[in-house]
Backbone atoms as SQL, in Angstrom:
CREATE TABLE atoms (id INTEGER PRIMARY KEY, chain TEXT, resi INTEGER, resn TEXT, atom TEXT, x REAL, y REAL, z REAL);
INSERT INTO atoms VALUES
  (1, 'A', 1, 'MET', 'N', -26.698, 41.392, 3.210),
  (2, 'A', 1, 'MET', 'CA', -25.875, 42.546, 3.469),
  (3, 'A', 1, 'MET', 'C', -25.919, 42.869, 4.962),
  (4, 'A', 2, 'LYS', 'N', -24.785, 43.186, 5.489),
  (5, 'A', 2, 'LYS', 'CA', -24.644, 43.487, 6.900),
  (6, 'A', 2, 'LYS', 'C', -25.129, 44.907, 7.187),
  (7, 'A', 3, 'LYS', 'N', -25.971, 45.054, 8.209),
  (8, 'A', 3, 'LYS', 'CA', -26.480, 46.371, 8.582),
  (9, 'A', 3, 'LYS', 'C', -25.480, 47.031, 9.529),
  (10, 'A', 4, 'VAL', 'N', -25.132, 48.277, 9.228),
  (11, 'A', 4, 'VAL', 'CA', -24.171, 49.005, 10.056),
  (12, 'A', 4, 'VAL', 'C', -24.865, 50.166, 10.758),
  (13, 'A', 5, 'LYS', 'N', -24.343, 50.506, 11.934),
  (14, 'A', 5, 'LYS', 'CA', -24.874, 51.626, 12.703),
  (15, 'A', 5, 'LYS', 'C', -24.275, 52.931, 12.188),
  (16, 'A', 6, 'LYS', 'N', -24.984, 54.023, 12.383),
  (17, 'A', 6, 'LYS', 'CA', -24.519, 55.331, 11.957),
  (18, 'A', 6, 'LYS', 'C', -23.518, 55.866, 12.992),
  (19, 'A', 7, 'ILE', 'N', -22.425, 56.427, 12.507),
  (20, 'A', 7, 'ILE', 'CA', -21.420, 57.025, 13.382),
  (21, 'A', 7, 'ILE', 'C', -21.853, 58.450, 13.684),
  (22, 'A', 8, 'SER', 'N', -21.948, 58.768, 14.974),
  (23, 'A', 8, 'SER', 'CA', -22.376, 60.106, 15.356),
  (24, 'A', 8, 'SER', 'C', -21.222, 61.095, 15.255),
  (25, 'A', 9, 'LYS', 'N', -21.549, 62.365, 15.278),
  (26, 'A', 9, 'LYS', 'CA', -20.546, 63.431, 15.243),
  (27, 'A', 9, 'LYS', 'C', -19.982, 63.612, 16.648),
  (28, 'A', 10, 'PHE', 'N', -18.690, 63.843, 16.725),
  (29, 'A', 10, 'PHE', 'CA', -18.035, 64.027, 18.014),
  (30, 'A', 10, 'PHE', 'C', -17.619, 65.482, 18.171),
  (31, 'A', 11, 'LYS', 'N', -17.768, 65.997, 19.382),
  (32, 'A', 11, 'LYS', 'CA', -17.405, 67.390, 19.649),
  (33, 'A', 11, 'LYS', 'C', -15.897, 67.548, 19.805),
  (34, 'A', 12, 'THR', 'N', -15.257, 66.533, 20.374),
  (35, 'A', 12, 'THR', 'CA', -13.808, 66.604, 20.590),
  (36, 'A', 12, 'THR', 'C', -13.167, 65.290, 20.175),
  (37, 'A', 13, 'SER', 'N', -11.881, 65.334, 19.903),
  (38, 'A', 13, 'SER', 'CA', -11.174, 64.107, 19.553),
  (39, 'A', 13, 'SER', 'C', -11.072, 63.188, 20.766),
  (40, 'A', 14, 'SER', 'N', -11.079, 63.769, 21.951),
  (41, 'A', 14, 'SER', 'CA', -11.039, 62.980, 23.182),
  (42, 'A', 14, 'SER', 'C', -12.310, 62.135, 23.326),
  (43, 'A', 15, 'SER', 'N', -13.460, 62.731, 23.040),
  (44, 'A', 15, 'SER', 'CA', -14.713, 61.981, 23.124),
  (45, 'A', 15, 'SER', 'C', -14.773, 60.898, 22.046),
  (46, 'A', 16, 'GLU', 'N', -14.201, 61.177, 20.889),
  (47, 'A', 16, 'GLU', 'CA', -14.146, 60.169, 19.830),
  (48, 'A', 16, 'GLU', 'C', -13.242, 59.008, 20.236),
  (49, 'A', 17, 'ASP', 'N', -12.102, 59.315, 20.844),
  (50, 'A', 17, 'ASP', 'CA', -11.192, 58.272, 21.315),
  (51, 'A', 17, 'ASP', 'C', -11.870, 57.369, 22.344),
  (52, 'A', 18, 'LYS', 'N', -12.574, 57.977, 23.294),
  (53, 'A', 18, 'LYS', 'CA', -13.271, 57.208, 24.330),
  (54, 'A', 18, 'LYS', 'C', -14.344, 56.312, 23.712),
  (55, 'A', 19, 'PHE', 'N', -15.041, 56.839, 22.700),
  (56, 'A', 19, 'PHE', 'CA', -16.078, 56.059, 22.027),
  (57, 'A', 19, 'PHE', 'C', -15.495, 54.809, 21.383),
  (58, 'A', 20, 'TRP', 'N', -14.403, 54.968, 20.618),
  (59, 'A', 20, 'TRP', 'CA', -13.833, 53.837, 19.897),
  (60, 'A', 20, 'TRP', 'C', -13.124, 52.853, 20.818),
  (61, 'A', 21, 'GLN', 'N', -12.726, 53.283, 22.007),
  (62, 'A', 21, 'GLN', 'CA', -12.153, 52.365, 22.975),
  (63, 'A', 21, 'GLN', 'C', -13.199, 51.408, 23.509),
  (64, 'A', 22, 'LYS', 'N', -14.463, 51.853, 23.517),
  (65, 'A', 22, 'LYS', 'CA', -15.547, 51.051, 24.072),
  (66, 'A', 22, 'LYS', 'C', -16.377, 50.322, 23.019),
  (67, 'A', 23, 'HIS', 'N', -16.264, 50.702, 21.745),
  (68, 'A', 23, 'HIS', 'CA', -17.098, 50.131, 20.685),
  (69, 'A', 23, 'HIS', 'C', -16.247, 49.445, 19.621),
  (70, 'A', 24, 'ASP', 'N', -16.823, 48.436, 19.000),
  (71, 'A', 24, 'ASP', 'CA', -16.157, 47.702, 17.929),
  (72, 'A', 24, 'ASP', 'C', -16.489, 48.340, 16.580),
  (73, 'A', 25, 'SER', 'N', -15.476, 48.600, 15.776),
  (74, 'A', 25, 'SER', 'CA', -15.684, 49.280, 14.491),
  (75, 'A', 25, 'SER', 'C', -16.483, 48.437, 13.504),
  (76, 'A', 26, 'THR', 'N', -16.505, 47.131, 13.681),
  (77, 'A', 26, 'THR', 'CA', -17.237, 46.287, 12.729),
  (78, 'A', 26, 'THR', 'C', -18.747, 46.516, 12.792),
  (79, 'A', 27, 'ALA', 'N', -19.244, 47.096, 13.876),
  (80, 'A', 27, 'ALA', 'CA', -20.667, 47.419, 13.972),
  (81, 'A', 27, 'ALA', 'C', -20.989, 48.714, 13.230),
  (82, 'A', 28, 'TYR', 'N', -19.955, 49.511, 12.902),
  (83, 'A', 28, 'TYR', 'CA', -20.157, 50.822, 12.295),
  (84, 'A', 28, 'TYR', 'C', -19.584, 50.935, 10.883),
  (85, 'A', 29, 'ILE', 'N', -18.700, 50.028, 10.503),
  (86, 'A', 29, 'ILE', 'CA', -18.054, 50.091, 9.196),
  (87, 'A', 29, 'ILE', 'C', -18.158, 48.724, 8.533),
  (88, 'A', 30, 'ASN', 'N', -18.569, 48.708, 7.276),
  (89, 'A', 30, 'ASN', 'CA', -18.634, 47.453, 6.530),
  (90, 'A', 30, 'ASN', 'C', -17.264, 47.196, 5.905),
  (91, 'A', 31, 'TRP', 'N', -16.463, 46.395, 6.572),
  (92, 'A', 31, 'TRP', 'CA', -15.092, 46.135, 6.128),
  (93, 'A', 31, 'TRP', 'C', -15.053, 45.225, 4.903),
  (94, 'A', 32, 'ASP', 'N', -16.187, 44.625, 4.514),
  (95, 'A', 32, 'ASP', 'CA', -16.223, 43.780, 3.312),
  (96, 'A', 32, 'ASP', 'C', -15.947, 44.590, 2.050),
  (97, 'A', 33, 'HIS', 'N', -16.218, 45.885, 2.085),
  (98, 'A', 33, 'HIS', 'CA', -16.014, 46.747, 0.926),
  (99, 'A', 33, 'HIS', 'C', -14.712, 47.544, 1.000),
  (100, 'A', 34, 'ALA', 'N', -13.888, 47.236, 1.994),
  (101, 'A', 34, 'ALA', 'CA', -12.619, 47.951, 2.149),
  (102, 'A', 34, 'ALA', 'C', -11.667, 47.564, 1.021),
  (103, 'A', 35, 'LYS', 'N', -10.852, 48.511, 0.607),
  (104, 'A', 35, 'LYS', 'CA', -9.866, 48.266, -0.437),
  (105, 'A', 35, 'LYS', 'C', -8.479, 48.342, 0.159),
  (106, 'A', 36, 'LYS', 'N', -7.616, 47.453, -0.289),
  (107, 'A', 36, 'LYS', 'CA', -6.233, 47.493, 0.165),
  (108, 'A', 36, 'LYS', 'C', -5.508, 48.610, -0.563),
  (109, 'A', 37, 'ILE', 'N', -4.682, 49.314, 0.181),
  (110, 'A', 37, 'ILE', 'CA', -3.865, 50.358, -0.426),
  (111, 'A', 37, 'ILE', 'C', -2.420, 50.119, -0.031),
  (112, 'A', 38, 'LYS', 'N', -1.536, 50.663, -0.796),
  (113, 'A', 38, 'LYS', 'CA', -0.123, 50.542, -0.501),
  (114, 'A', 38, 'LYS', 'C', 0.396, 51.918, -0.124),
  (115, 'A', 39, 'LEU', 'N', 0.885, 52.021, 1.106),
  (116, 'A', 39, 'LEU', 'CA', 1.399, 53.294, 1.585),
  (117, 'A', 39, 'LEU', 'C', 2.884, 53.402, 1.271),
  (118, 'A', 40, 'PRO', 'N', 3.343, 54.604, 0.985),
  (119, 'A', 40, 'PRO', 'CA', 4.775, 54.771, 0.698),
  (120, 'A', 40, 'PRO', 'C', 5.595, 54.556, 1.970),
  (121, 'A', 41, 'LYS', 'N', 6.807, 54.092, 1.778),
  (122, 'A', 41, 'LYS', 'CA', 7.692, 53.937, 2.920),
  (123, 'A', 41, 'LYS', 'C', 8.094, 55.319, 3.402),
  (124, 'A', 42, 'THR', 'N', 8.070, 55.492, 4.690),
  (125, 'A', 42, 'THR', 'CA', 8.443, 56.784, 5.262),
  (126, 'A', 42, 'THR', 'C', 9.681, 56.646, 6.124),
  (127, 'A', 43, 'ARG', 'N', 10.401, 57.729, 6.218),
  (128, 'A', 43, 'ARG', 'CA', 11.587, 57.758, 7.067),
  (129, 'A', 43, 'ARG', 'C', 11.338, 58.743, 8.198),
  (130, 'A', 44, 'VAL', 'N', 11.815, 58.387, 9.359),
  (131, 'A', 44, 'VAL', 'CA', 11.686, 59.272, 10.500),
  (132, 'A', 44, 'VAL', 'C', 12.882, 60.200, 10.526),
  (133, 'A', 45, 'LYS', 'N', 12.593, 61.486, 10.552),
  (134, 'A', 45, 'LYS', 'CA', 13.668, 62.470, 10.636),
  (135, 'A', 45, 'LYS', 'C', 13.909, 62.782, 12.102),
  (136, 'A', 46, 'LYS', 'N', 15.155, 62.792, 12.478),
  (137, 'A', 46, 'LYS', 'CA', 15.490, 63.118, 13.858),
  (138, 'A', 46, 'LYS', 'C', 15.455, 64.619, 14.012),
  (139, 'A', 47, 'ASN', 'N', 14.804, 65.060, 15.086),
  (140, 'A', 47, 'ASN', 'CA', 14.700, 66.484, 15.355),
  (141, 'A', 47, 'ASN', 'C', 15.981, 66.945, 16.041),
  (142, 'A', 48, 'LYS', 'N', 16.708, 67.819, 15.402),
  (143, 'A', 48, 'LYS', 'CA', 17.928, 68.353, 15.977),
  (144, 'A', 48, 'LYS', 'C', 17.618, 69.714, 16.591),
  (145, 'A', 49, 'SER', 'N', 17.454, 69.705, 17.881),
  (146, 'A', 49, 'SER', 'CA', 17.136, 70.940, 18.581),
  (147, 'A', 49, 'SER', 'C', 18.418, 71.616, 19.059),
  (148, 'A', 50, 'ILE', 'N', 18.433, 72.907, 18.985),
  (149, 'A', 50, 'ILE', 'CA', 19.554, 73.692, 19.474),
  (150, 'A', 50, 'ILE', 'C', 19.060, 74.491, 20.669),
  (151, 'A', 51, 'ILE', 'N', 19.739, 74.308, 21.782),
  (152, 'A', 51, 'ILE', 'CA', 19.363, 75.028, 22.992),
  (153, 'A', 51, 'ILE', 'C', 20.395, 76.122, 23.236),
  (154, 'A', 52, 'ASN', 'N', 19.924, 77.349, 23.270),
  (155, 'A', 52, 'ASN', 'CA', 20.813, 78.483, 23.534),
  (156, 'A', 52, 'ASN', 'C', 20.750, 78.844, 25.005),
  (157, 'A', 53, 'ASN', 'N', 21.896, 78.955, 25.629),
  (158, 'A', 53, 'ASN', 'CA', 21.950, 79.352, 27.053),
  (159, 'A', 53, 'ASN', 'C', 22.159, 80.827, 27.173);
């Protein structure tokens, strides 16, 4: 069994982003136990903004 490191708590999402940019997730997550899921198809709605002068 692969030993994984513990993921620390992050104070901000910015600090979490910086952490994951520098670290590989395979050291922290055991992807062997990951399950495939099927996500629903989504549609992008165009934002129709009205600007009043």
